[in-house]
N, C-alpha and C positions, 0 to 999 in steps of 0.2 A: 824622298822615298821612291824606290824604283817601281816600275810597273809590276814586276813579279811579287814584290812585297805587298803592294796594294791588293793584288789579286789573292794572295795568301790570307791577308787580313779579312777580306770580304768572305772568303770561303769559311774561315774560322767563325766569323760572326754568324753566318748563315747556319752553320752546324749547331752553334750554341742556341740560336732561336729555335731550331728544329727540336733539339733535345728538351728545351724548356716546354715547348708545346706538347711533346710526347708525354712528359711527366704531368702536365696539367690535365690533358685528356685522360691519361691513365689514372690520375687521382679521382676524377669524376666517375670513371668506369671501375674503380677499385682493382686495377690491374697489378698494382705494386703493393697491395696491403692484404692482410689476412681477412678472409671473408667466410661466410657460411650461407647455405641456401635454405630458403623456405618456399612453400608452394601455397597457392590459394586458388580456389575454383569458382568460376562465375558462369552464369547462363549466357552472359553477353559482356564483353570487355569494353564496349562503348567507345571504340577508337583508340584504346591504349596500344602502343607499339613497343616492340623490343627496343631496348636502350633507353626507355623512359625512366623518369625519376622515381625513386622510392623514398618517401618521407616518413620519418618517425617523429611525432610531436611537432610537425611542421618543418623539420630540419632534414636536409638532403642526407640520407644515410645509406643509399644503395641504388642499384639500377635493376631494371627489368631485363633478365638474361634471355628469356625465351618465352614464347606463348605457344602452347601446344593445343591444337584442335582435337576434339573428341574423335574416337574411332567409329562411333555409330550414333545415330539419333538418340536423344534422351540423356546422353552424358554431358558433362560440363567442360568448358574451356579451362585449361590449367595454365596459370601464370607462375613462372619460375623466376625468383628474384635472388640477387646477391646482396647481402647485407654486411656492413662492417662489424667486426667483433665487438666494438664498443656498444652496440645495441643489444647484445645478448643478455644484459642484466635487466633491461626494461621491457623486452618483448617476451611474453609468457604464453602459456598454453591457451589462455582465454583472450589473447589479443585478437583484434578483428581487422581484416583488410578491406578497404573500400577504394573504389575508383573515383577520384575527384577531378574537377576541372579548374584550371587557373582562370579566374574571372568568369564571365558569362560565356565567352566563345573561345577560351584559351585551350592549351594543350592538356591532355589527360595525364595524370600521374597516380601512382598507387600510394595510398596513405595507410599506415599501420598504427593502431592505437597502443597505448601503454597497457601492459597487463597488470593484474592485481598482485599484491605482495604475497598472498597465500597460494597463488597458482604455481604449477610446476614450470621449470625451464623448458624452452624448445630445444630440439636437437636438429642437427643438420639433415635437411630433407623432409622435415615435418610439414604437414598440411595444417594451416590455421583457418579459423572460421572467416567467412566473408559476408558482405552485404551487397545486394544488387545495386548497381549505379543508377543514378537519376538521369534518364535520357531527356534531351531537350524536346523531342517530339511529345513525350508524355507530359512534360511541363507545359508546353504550349496548349495541348489538348485540355488539361485541367484549367488553365487560365481562361480558355475560351468558354468552358462550362461555367466558370465563376462569373464571367461577364454576362453570359446569358441569364444566369440566375439573378444577377444584380439588376439587369434590365427588366425582368419580370417583377422583381420586388418594387422597382420604381413605378411600374404601371399599376401594381396593386395599391401602392401608396397614393397614387393620383386618383384612382377610383374611390378610395376611402375618404380622401379629402373632399371630393365632390359630394359623397354621401353625407359627410358631416355638414357641409354647406347647406344641403337640402334640409337636413334635420334642424339646423340652427334657424333657418328661415321659417320653418313650420312652428318652432317654439316661439319665435318672436311674434308670429301672427296669432298666437293663442290657441293653436290646434293641439289636441291631445291633453293628457293629464299633466305632463311636464309644462306645456304651454299655459295651462290654467294656473298651475302653481306659480309660475313666473309673473303672470299678469294679474292674478287675483290676490291682492294684498291680504284680505281677510282670511282666505283659505290658508295662505302661507303662515299667518300668525297663529292660527289654531293648530296647524301641524307642528310648528316650532314649540308651542307650549306642551303638546303631547309628547314630543321627542324629549323635551327637557325633563318631564315627569318620569319617563322611562329611564333616562340616564341617571336620575337621582335614585331610582329603585335599584338599578344595577350596582351603583356605588355603595348603597347601604347593604346589599347582599354580599358584596365583596368584603366589606368591613366586618360583617357578621361572620363570614367564613374565617377571616384572619383572626378574629377574636376567639373563635372556637378552637383553631389550631394552637393559639397561644395558651389557652386554658388547658388543652389536652397535654401540651408539653410541660406546663407547670405542674399538672397532676402527677406526671411521671416522677418529678423530683420532690413531690410533697412528702413530708415525714411519714404520714399514715399510709400512703400508697406506694412509696418507693420499694418496699419489700416485695410487693406483688410483681413488679417488673423485674427486679433483680433476681427473683427466684426463677425466672425464665432465661437468665443469662445475658440480657441486654437491656438498655434503657432508651436509647435514641433510635427511633425507627428510620430517621434520615440517614443513619450510617449504613443501613442494610444494602443500599444500592450504590454506595460510594465506589466500590471496586467490583461491582457486579457487571458481567457482560450479558448481552441479550441472548446469546446462543453459543453452542460449542463450535469450534472451527471445523473445517472440512478434513483436515489432515488426521493421520493416525498417530496417537501418542506413543512415545518411546518407552514410557514406564507408567504403571498404574498401581496405586495402593487402594485397597478396598477394606472398609470397616463397617460393622453393623452399628447403627445408631444406638442400639441398646448397650453396646460395648463402651460407648464414649460418653453418653449423657445419662443424668441421674433419673429423669422422668420421661415418660412417653411424650408429654407436651412441653418439654423444657429444652432450652438451648444451653444449659449450664453443664460444663464438662465435669466428669467425675473420674475419668481414667486417661489423663493426658499422656501418660507414658506410652500408650499404644501408638501415638503419633510419632514416636522417636525415629522409627525407620524412615518414614516419609520425610521428616525434617532433616535428617542427616543426608539423605540423598539430595535434597534441594541445596544444602549447604556445601556439598563436596563434589558436585557435578555441574558441568556446563549444560545449560538448557535455554530454550527460547522463552517460554513462559509456562506457568502451571495454573490449573483451575481446580478449586475445591467445589465439587459437585455434590449436592445433598438432595436426597429424595425422601419422601415420607411414605408411610404405609397407605393402604387403600381405605382405611377407616377414618372417620372424623370429617370435619367441615373442610371443604376444598380451599376456601380463601384463607382460613387460619393455618392450614397445613402449608400453603405457599409461603406465608410470612414466617412460619416456624423454620422451614428449610432455608430461607434466606438468612435468618438469625443464626442457625447452626453453622452455615458456611462462613459467616462473619466471625463467629467465635473461634472456629478452627483456624481460620486465616490469622487472626490476632495472636493465637498461641504460637503458631509456627514462626511468625515474623518476630515475636518478642524473644523466642528461645533459640533460634537458629540463625546464623549469620548469612544472609543472602539479600539481594536487591528486592525490597518489598513491592516495587512496581511490577515485578515479574509474576506475582501471585494474584490471581483473580478469583472471583466467587460466582456461583450460579445456583440459585435455589430452584429446584424443579417442581416442587409441590408433590402431588400424588403421582406415583409411578408404578407401572407393572413391571417390576424388575426381579428376575429370578435370583440375583445376587443379594437382594435386600431382605431384611426381616419383614414379615408380612404385616406386622403392626407398627414397628418403629421406623422402618426405612433404612437407608444406607448413606454412608459418606465415602466418596471416592475422590482421589487426587489424581488427575490426569496431567502428565508432564510431557510437553511437546518440544520438538527439536527447534534449534535456531532457524529462522527463516519462515516459520509458520505465522501466517497473518493473524493478529489478535482481533477478534470481533469487536465492534464498538461497544462502549459502556452502555448499560441500560439507564435510560433517563428516569428521573424521579417521577413516580406515579405510574409508570408503564407496568412495573412488576405486579401491581395490585389488580391490573386488568387482564393479565396473561392467562389464557386458558390452559388446562392441564394437558390437552392434546398436543399443543405446539411443542413444549419441552420434551414430551415423550418421543416425538419424531427426531428431535435434535440429538437426544441421548442415544437412540438406537443407531443413528447414522454414524456417530463418532466413537462408539464403544468398540475397543479392539478385541481381538480374539483372546481367550484366556492364555496367560503366560505360564 
């Protein structure tokens, strides 16, 4: 091969390597592919530079095109990124941009999280939400504070150990009441006998309470007394708090149905339904609409015994819930109850009270269930405040 041919081959190979390098670099910078731009704003970009990586789900999916400083104090630094079209289906309006570090002391890159399926698509030039980066100086400062706290805790533990050693020495020497108990066998024996007698008394008292509860429950199902409880619409008092929440949530309900207790129940002191069809509108709404959860809230009039009225409202809420669950198709775990007892409520009958169904939107936090026994100790002032705070304006 002649010298000219070898020179030509060298030039061709060099050009080929150059072209391949250009395409590799261009591929990383998305120079030869379809892209779109997004923006994110930060108080501090923590060393992120133009040309840095943009990763979506940990995969290189774009580059930092430009970083724009604010025009005046108080504004934020804007980071402009180019992203491949393939990311348009997974980056949504609720995606979040964060500045991450490769390893402990590596280079910074911009990470963008996946969006949710129900969120809208981003458009070219949109600004997405961001989170401030974790700076190494802040991390070191926090670590130093933790070390100082740990050192103080160790010193406190050392002093506590020294105090325990001193106390143990005094007890071993017979000082004080504890020392006398440890060293005087006769005193210890007398105390042990007294404690044993008290323990037996407590056990007997617990057994007596359990027997009393069993007898009361048996009386409810007794042939002669069953009608007394059934006439009030319920039999098992343990069911009253099964789906009862301890208070109304803070949010405002999207829908409310209000009924007079006199309209729904056959007697003033009864939880037995007489006009179930009045609940049809509320039941159909629960069956045909999306909602977070609903609460059957029952209040009594201002006359009568406070404790009995509280149990009565809990029983009425339970009966209304059971009717709605059995006759309308919806998730029964979404329907809660709350017996309010006596209430000063302008929407309720003065003697009979009211029944209200509050329906809350999805995302409203459901208050915790009321534990067994707590409802019998709740005063009427507490539910009054909860009802007032959660009651919406008339629709």
